[in-house]
C-alpha angles and dihedrals in degrees: 000000000000105000091193086077088072086074087081097064092037094052091040091053092047092048093047093047094044096047092049091045090053091045091053091047090049090060085075108017146107095030094198123044114266117205122220101180108301090341118096120200124196134154116268095237096050092043097048098029096127093047091047092049090051092047094047093047092049091048093048092049096043101037110020115027133344139178087264090057091050092048091052089053090049092049091055097048116114103218097170095109092046092049092050090048092049092050091048090049091050094050089050094045128101088236090067095044094043096048097050119031090175093056092046089056095050112109122265094257095057091042089052091047091052091047090053092049093050091049092050092047094049093044091048091051099037093100090056091047091049091047091052091046090051092047090054092047093049091048100043109026117084099199093179090048092051092053092045092049091048092053092045089051094060117094114235094258091054091048091049091050091051093050091046091049091052099041110015093119092050092048090049090051090051089055093047092046088054089057093046093049089048090054091049091050089046091051090050089051091048091050092048091048090051093047096045 
């Protein structure tokens, strides 16, 4: 057997691995356009950063989590314990005592009665408060815009690190698969060369 034929799968594997490695790197680099004559080369992420930010923010809002999802969560929160705790804290605070000397001198029974009434009133009206809070959030918070601004605010190295953290294994597999496919093509070439 002519062992020089093994050059086909070796070279094929190297070419496949190297081209995929370069392709993965070119997702992120170069950050700034590099001109080679009339041809300009720039990484996909730096070049299309704004489009990618818009696309990611739209996908997150439409497919993963939206203001509507958050408002549903808020509607289902049971805030009774927190309201009671806040009222208790207020009645114990120096703000309460300092603002009303008369109330601070009222006996413990009346103070306790008032505390109970305030808790009941707040608990009875909490759904209305939450509904108003949700209405304000839905009207004034641009969830998609917040995500887009956040992504645009990252420098390119941070963005690259985030993408690598999320998909480093997948990108590594793409590089390895390029090498494997190169070897397979090289073996096919070797086989054809031997047969012909």
